C-alpha positions in Angstrom: 0.0 0.0 0.0 1.6 3.3 1.1 4.9 1.4 1.6 5.7 1.8 -2.0 7.0 5.3 -1.5 3.5 6.9 -1.1 3.0 6.9 -4.9 0.0 9.0 -5.9 -0.3 10.4 -2.3 -0.1 14.1 -1.5 3.1 14.4 0.6 1.7 17.5 2.3 -1.2 15.8 3.9 -0.7 15.6 7.6 -1.7 11.9 7.6 1.0 11.1 5.0 3.6 13.1 6.8 2.9 11.4 10.1 2.9 7.9 8.4 6.3 8.7 6.7 7.7 9.7 10.1 6.3 6.5 11.6 8.0 4.4 8.9 11.3 6.2 9.6 10.8 5.3 13.3 10.1 1.7 12.4 13.3 1.6 10.4 15.2 2.9 13.4 13.8 0.2 15.6 11.6 2.6 17.6 8.4 0.7 17.6 6.6 2.6 20.3 7.4 5.9 18.6 6.1 4.5 15.3 2.9 3.4 16.9 2.3 6.9 18.4 2.9 8.6 15.1 0.4 6.2 13.3 -2.1 6.8 16.1 -1.7 10.5 15.6 -2.3 10.0 11.9 -5.6 8.2 12.7 -6.6 11.0 15.1 -6.1 13.7 12.4 -7.6 11.8 9.5 -10.3 14.0 8.0 -12.0 11.5 5.6 -12.2 7.8 4.7 -9.2 8.0 2.4 -6.9 9.4 5.1 -8.4 7.0 7.7 -7.7 4.1 5.3 -4.0 5.1 5.2 -3.7 5.4 8.9 -5.5 2.2 9.7 -3.1 0.3 7.4 -0.1 1.3 9.6 -1.9 0.9 12.9 -2.7 -2.7 11.9 1.0 -3.5 11.9 1.5 -2.4 15.5 -1.2 -4.3 17.4 -0.5 -6.7 20.2 -3.0 -9.4 19.4 -4.2 -11.2 16.2 -7.8 -10.0 17.0 -6.8 -6.4 17.0 -4.6 -6.8 13.9 -7.6 -8.2 12.0 -9.9 -5.5 13.3 -7.6 -2.7 12.0 -7.0 -4.5 8.7 -10.8 -4.8 8.3 -11.1 -1.1 9.2 -8.6 -0.3 6.5 -10.5 -2.3 3.9 -13.8 -0.9 4.9 -12.6 2.6 4.5 -11.1 1.8 1.1 -14.5 0.4 0.0 -16.1 3.7 1.1 -13.7 5.7 -0.9 -14.2 3.5 -4.0 -12.2 5.6 -6.5 -8.9 5.7 -8.3 -7.0 6.8 -5.2 -7.4 3.4 -3.5 -7.5 1.2 -6.6 -3.9 0.1 -6.3 -4.2 -0.5 -2.5 -6.5 -3.6 -2.9 -3.9 -6.3 -3.6 -2.0 -5.3 -0.4 -5.2 -4.9 1.6 -6.4 -8.4 0.7 -3.0 -9.9 1.5 -3.1 -8.3 4.9 -6.6 -9.6 5.5 -5.5 -13.1 4.4 -2.6 -13.1 6.8 -4.8 -11.8 9.6 -7.2 -14.7 9.1 -4.3 -17.1 9.0 -3.3 -15.9 12.4 -6.8 -16.5 13.6 -6.7 -20.1 12.4 -9.2 -19.5 9.5 -7.5 -20.9 6.4 -10.6 -20.9 4.2 -11.3 -17.2 4.8 -7.5 -16.5 4.4 -7.4 -18.4 1.1 -10.4 -16.4 -0.1 -8.6 -13.1 0.5 -5.4 -14.3 -1.2 -7.5 -15.3 -4.2 -9.1 -11.9 -4.3 -5.6 -10.3 -4.1 -4.5 -12.5 -7.0 -7.5 -11.3 -9.0 -6.4 -7.7 -8.5 -2.7 -8.3 -9.1 -2.7 -6.4 -12.4 -3.3 -3.2 -10.5 0.1 -3.4 -8.8 2.9 -1.2 -10.2 6.0 -2.6 -11.8 9.0 -3.0 -9.7 10.0 -4.3 -6.2 6.7 -3.3 -4.5 4.7 -5.1 -7.1 7.0 -8.1 -6.9 6.8 -8.2 -3.1 3.0 -8.3 -3.2 2.9 -10.9 -5.9 5.3 -13.1 -3.9 3.2 -12.6 -0.7 0.0 -13.5 -2.6 1.7 -16.7 -4.0 3.0 -17.7 -0.5 -0.5 -17.1 1.0 -2.2 -19.2 -1.6 0.3 -22.1 -1.2 0.1 -22.0 2.6 -3.7 -21.9 2.8 -5.0 -23.8 -0.2 -4.5 -27.4 1.2 -6.3 -26.6 4.5 -9.1 -24.6 2.6 -9.6 -27.6 0.3 -9.9 -30.0 3.3 -12.6 -27.7 4.8 -14.3 -27.5 1.5 -14.6 -31.3 1.2 -16.5 -31.7 4.4 -14.6 -30.6 7.5 -16.3 -27.3 7.8 -17.5 -24.2 5.9 -15.5 -22.8 3.0 -16.6 -19.2 2.9 -14.5 -17.0 0.6 -12.9 -19.8 -1.4 -12.8 -19.8 -5.2 -11.9 -22.4 -7.9 -10.6 -19.7 -10.2 -6.9 -20.5 -9.6 -5.1 -23.7 -10.7 -3.2 -25.0 -7.8 0.1 -26.8 -8.2 -1.1 -29.5 -5.8 0.6 -30.3 -2.5 2.8 -33.1 -4.0 4.2 -31.0 -6.8 4.7 -28.0 -4.6 6.6 -30.1 -2.1 8.9 -31.6 -4.8 9.7 -28.1 -6.1 10.4 -26.9 -2.6 12.8 -29.8 -2.1 14.7 -29.0 -5.2 14.9 -25.3 -4.3 16.2 -26.3 -0.9 19.0 -28.4 -2.4 19.9 -25.5 -4.8 20.0 -23.1 -1.9 22.2 -25.4 0.2 24.9 -25.5 -2.5 24.3 -22.0 -3.8 23.3 -23.0 -7.3 22.6 -19.4 -8.2 21.7 -20.1 -11.9 19.0 -22.6 -11.0 17.6 -20.4 -8.3 17.7 -17.3 -10.4 15.7 -18.9 -13.1 13.1 -20.6 -11.0 12.5 -18.6 -7.8 10.7 -15.6 -9.4 8.4 -17.9 -11.4 7.7 -20.1 -8.3 7.3 -17.3 -5.8 5.1 -15.4 -8.1 2.9 -18.4 -9.1 -0.7 -17.4 -8.6 -2.4 -20.2 -10.4 -3.2 -18.6 -13.8 -2.3 -20.2 -17.1 0.3 -17.6 -17.6 1.9 -18.4 -14.3 1.9 -22.1 -15.0 3.5 -21.6 -18.4 6.2 -19.3 -16.9 7.0 -21.7 -14.1 7.2 -24.7 -16.5 9.4 -22.8 -18.9 11.8 -21.8 -16.0 12.0 -25.4 -14.8 12.5 -26.6 -18.3 15.4 -24.2 -18.9 17.2 -25.6 -15.8 16.5 -29.2 -16.9 17.7 -28.5 -20.4 21.1 -27.1 -19.2 21.9 -30.6 -17.8 24.0 -29.1 -15.0 22.3 -30.8 -12.1 23.3 -34.1 -10.4 21.6 -37.1 -11.9 19.1 -37.6 -9.1 18.0 -34.0 -9.2 17.8 -34.0 -13.0 15.4 -37.0 -12.9 13.4 -35.4 -10.1 13.1 -32.1 -12.0 12.0 -34.0 -15.1 9.2 -35.7 -13.1 8.0 -32.3 -11.8 7.9 -30.8 -15.3 5.9 -33.8 -16.5 3.4 -33.5 -13.7 -0.2 -32.9 -14.7 -0.3 -29.6 -12.7 2.2 -28.1 -15.1 0.7 -29.4 -18.3 
């Protein structure tokens, strides 16, 4: 959200100035000072747009999962009330925060639903590190919550917020890819990691993501630089139905 350098925000707004000062306090390790600055931003907010910005930062400094969820919900509610171009680019990050908050509450189906909604809005993210960070956070959230959400959906409880729109890698394929990545990390195989990590971390389940991940894995496989066992394991992953 505002972490991307306050793109599109008026730097002269008191709320923005206070939040920037709060981020500087965070960077200096002064958590209490940061909280007070974000609280001041909330107190001086004059409308839903400014309250949305302040609530985003306050959510990061709560002492319980319940309060974190409450402030993230407040932030999202205020963005919905604004409902114009000023908040359009906020939504992927807002949904990620809601997903993580529901994870902390032990609600994987609700969390998964928010990560899916974030993935559906990923095209609204700017190019660059901020957009990449959010895409990776969405991908991580989907991978972490999809198995539990699927279990709930098949009979262990309600599945509010889930969506079949994204094509999951499947737990088995995902585990095998993670095992290969762990091996490459252990021996610092930078070429293999450099080719595959962006495609894996940014995998959101679309056809484009699947093609990009399969192409990255295939490039590593085609180079024939891996130990024989890993070469065979990678070939099996590439041939898995989830990547076809």
